Structures are given as structure tokens and as C-alpha cells.
C-alpha positions as CSV (number, residue, x, y, z in Angstrom):
1,M,0.0,0.0,0.0
2,A,1.4,3.4,-1.0
3,E,2.1,5.7,1.9
4,V,-0.7,8.0,2.9
5,L,0.0,10.9,5.2
6,L,-3.0,12.8,6.6
7,T,-1.2,16.1,6.9
8,S,1.5,17.9,4.8
9,E,4.8,19.6,5.3
10,K,3.2,22.8,4.1
11,F,0.5,22.7,6.8
12,V,3.0,21.8,9.6
13,K,5.2,24.7,8.5
14,S,2.2,27.1,8.3
15,V,1.0,26.5,11.9
16,T,4.4,26.1,13.7
17,N,7.5,28.2,13.9
18,I,9.8,25.8,12.1
19,S,12.0,27.2,9.4
20,D,10.8,27.0,5.8
21,N,14.2,25.4,4.9
22,V,13.9,22.3,7.1
23,A,14.3,19.4,4.7
24,G,11.4,17.1,3.9
25,K,13.7,14.2,4.8
26,F,13.3,15.2,8.4
27,I,9.6,16.3,8.3
28,Q,8.2,13.3,6.4
29,P,9.4,10.7,9.0
30,S,8.2,12.9,11.8
31,I,4.7,13.2,10.2
32,R,4.7,9.4,9.7
33,E,5.6,8.8,13.4
34,A,3.0,11.2,14.7
35,Q,0.4,9.6,12.5
36,E,1.3,5.9,12.8
37,I,2.2,5.9,16.5
38,N,0.4,8.7,18.2
39,L,-2.8,9.1,16.1
40,R,-3.2,5.4,15.8
41,G,-3.2,5.2,19.6
42,I,-6.1,7.6,19.7
43,L,-8.2,6.4,16.7
44,G,-7.3,2.7,16.7
45,S,-5.9,0.8,13.7
46,C,-9.3,0.0,12.1
47,L,-10.4,3.7,11.9
48,L,-7.0,5.1,10.9
49,D,-6.6,2.4,8.2
50,A,-10.2,3.2,6.9
51,I,-9.3,6.9,6.7
52,K,-6.1,6.2,4.8
53,S,-7.9,3.9,2.4
54,L,-10.5,6.6,1.6
55,V,-7.7,9.2,1.1
56,K,-5.8,6.8,-1.2
57,E,-8.9,6.1,-3.2
58,G,-9.8,9.8,-3.4
59,T,-13.3,9.2,-2.0
60,I,-12.9,10.9,1.4
61,G,-15.6,13.5,1.7
62,D,-17.9,11.8,-0.8
63,D,-21.5,11.1,0.1
64,G,-21.5,8.9,3.2
65,N,-17.9,9.8,4.0
66,E,-18.2,13.4,5.1
67,M,-17.5,12.5,8.8
68,Y,-14.2,10.9,7.8
69,K,-13.2,14.1,6.0
70,D,-14.2,16.1,9.1
71,L,-12.2,13.7,11.3
72,V,-9.1,14.3,9.1
73,D,-9.6,18.0,9.4
74,E,-9.9,17.6,13.2
75,C,-6.6,15.7,13.3
76,Q,-4.5,18.5,11.6
77,Y,-3.3,20.5,14.5
78,F,-2.6,17.4,16.7
79,L,-0.5,16.0,13.8
80,A,1.3,19.3,13.3
81,Y,2.3,19.7,16.9
82,Q,3.1,16.0,17.4
83,T,5.3,16.2,14.2
84,I,7.4,19.0,15.8
85,V,7.8,16.9,19.0
86,E,9.2,14.1,16.7
87,L,11.2,16.5,14.6
88,I,13.2,18.3,17.2
89,P,15.6,15.4,18.0
90,K,16.0,14.6,14.3
91,V,17.2,18.1,13.3
92,S,19.2,18.6,16.5
93,Y,21.5,15.7,16.2
94,K,23.0,13.6,13.4
95,V,24.2,10.1,13.4
96,G,27.3,9.5,11.3
97,N,30.1,7.0,10.8
98,F,31.8,8.5,13.8
99,G,28.8,8.5,16.1
100,L,26.3,11.1,17.3
101,S,27.1,14.7,16.5
102,K,25.8,18.2,16.4
103,S,27.1,21.1,14.3
104,Q,27.9,24.6,15.4
105,D,28.7,27.5,13.2
106,E,30.3,30.8,14.3
107,N,26.9,32.6,13.8
108,L,24.6,29.8,14.8
109,Y,24.5,28.4,18.3
110,V,23.0,25.0,18.9
111,A,20.4,24.9,21.8
112,S,21.4,23.0,24.9
113,V,19.8,19.7,25.8
114,E,17.7,21.5,28.4
115,E,16.5,24.0,25.8
116,L,15.6,21.2,23.4
117,A,13.7,19.4,26.2
118,R,11.8,22.6,27.0
119,Q,10.8,23.1,23.3
120,Q,9.7,19.4,23.1
121,Y,7.7,19.9,26.2
122,Y,6.1,23.1,24.8
123,Y,5.1,21.3,21.6
124,Q,4.0,18.2,23.5
125,S,1.7,20.4,25.6
126,K,0.2,21.9,22.4
127,A,-0.2,18.4,20.9
128,D,-1.8,17.1,24.2
129,A,-4.3,20.0,24.1
130,H,-5.3,19.3,20.5
131,C,-5.3,15.5,21.4
132,L,-8.0,16.2,24.0
133,L,-10.1,18.2,21.6
134,L,-9.7,15.4,19.0
135,Q,-10.6,12.7,21.6
136,Q,-13.7,14.6,22.6
137,W,-14.7,15.1,19.0
138,V,-14.3,11.4,18.2
139,Y,-16.1,10.3,21.3
140,D,-19.1,12.6,20.7
141,R,-19.4,11.2,17.1
142,R,-18.4,7.6,17.8
143,A,-21.7,6.2,16.4
144,S,-20.7,7.7,13.0
145,F,-17.6,5.5,12.8
146,P,-18.4,1.7,12.5
147,E,-14.7,1.0,12.8
148,L,-15.0,1.9,16.5
149,D,-16.5,-1.5,17.2
150,E,-16.3,-3.3,20.5
151,C,-12.8,-4.7,19.9
152,D,-11.2,-1.5,19.0
153,C,-13.3,0.4,21.4
154,N,-12.0,-1.6,24.3
155,R,-8.4,-1.1,23.2
156,I,-8.6,2.7,22.7
157,K,-11.4,3.7,25.1
158,A,-8.9,5.1,27.6
159,N,-7.3,7.1,24.8
160,L,-10.7,8.8,24.1
161,Y,-10.8,10.6,27.4
162,S,-7.2,11.2,28.6
163,A,-4.7,13.2,26.7
164,A,-1.9,13.2,29.3
165,T,1.6,12.6,28.1
166,C,4.2,11.9,30.7
167,G,7.3,9.7,31.2
168,V,5.8,7.9,34.2
169,F,4.2,4.5,33.8
170,L,0.7,4.9,35.0
171,G,-0.3,1.2,34.9
172,G,-1.7,0.7,31.4
173,P,-3.1,2.7,28.6
174,R,-3.3,6.2,30.0
175,G,-3.5,4.8,33.5
176,K,-7.2,3.8,33.0
177,Q,-8.7,0.4,33.4
178,I,-11.4,-0.8,31.0
179,K,-14.2,-3.0,32.2
180,K,-14.5,-6.4,30.4
181,G,-17.3,-6.6,27.9
182,G,-18.0,-2.9,27.9
183,C,-17.8,-0.7,24.9
184,C,-17.5,3.0,24.5
185,R,-20.9,3.3,22.7
């Protein structure tokens, strides 16, 4: 299956403060990770794969598919900010034959590790805020997406109402426990 990305470099650059000259070879993998790891955790595999199929076929937004187009639109800001979270380490450090390196020019000063962490935290906070809005949007319209069946619903239910990102293990998906046999419908 050809790769389908639900957002573009142009959109990410338009809503964030990254430089227009950041190479696509850094942005594309960051978009892919934001979509395939983070967005998949929110929407579930079935729903994300259905959206990607509709985009690939060019039928997203057609009669009966309007909600899927609306969902893609709702995902844009989350994907943009999560892309930047993934992008920061990629552009800050390079892996070469001699190991990990960072470059420094006489007129350009590389940010410290602490400054990089602060920027990642800033963008992660933005992504989390948009994640919560996306989760609420999907949850309110869950009946419109047949892909959110009981199986997927049980796996992603916690991700439909908690947008917290942290480095502490909270005991499962987002620290929530899901009752057996229950569904989010």
C-alpha cells in the first residue's frame, strides 16, 4: 500500500515556527511517526486504516464519507504539533560513521539539551491540548464510525478521554482500566 499521510509539510510549516528550509527528509518521517504511533493510539488501527484507504482512493468527503473528512480536518493541529515533537531530535543531532554529533557555526548556536527538552515539552503540551479536543470530537461522534467496534473500542477507550503525556508508567493505557465486555458506545 502506498504511503498515505494525513497532513502535509506545508501545513506543519504554516502553523508552527519551524524554518521553511527544514528538509522534507526530516519532516516526512516525523509526520509518519506522529500519525502511525500517536494518532493510531487515539483512533485505533481500524479507523486510521479506513481513513487512509479513503484518502488513497480519493473518496474521502464523498456522500456517506463526510464524517471521515471532518475527522481528518480535526486531526490536523494534533498531527502538526506532534510532528514537531518528533522533529526536534531529528534536526538537532545527526548520526554519522563516527557517532552522534551536532554542528555549530560561528553565527549559529545550537540549543542546549535543556532548551531542546523545553521546546519538546512546549510542543507536546500543544499536541496534548489538541489531542484532548480530538478525543472529545471522536467520542461525541463515535456512532458515525463503525470502525470503533467493541474490539477497537476496548483497546482505545482510555485514549478517548485522557490526553496526558508523561514519562511515568501509570499502569496501562493512559492509566485507566477498562471493564471487560464494555464498549464506548
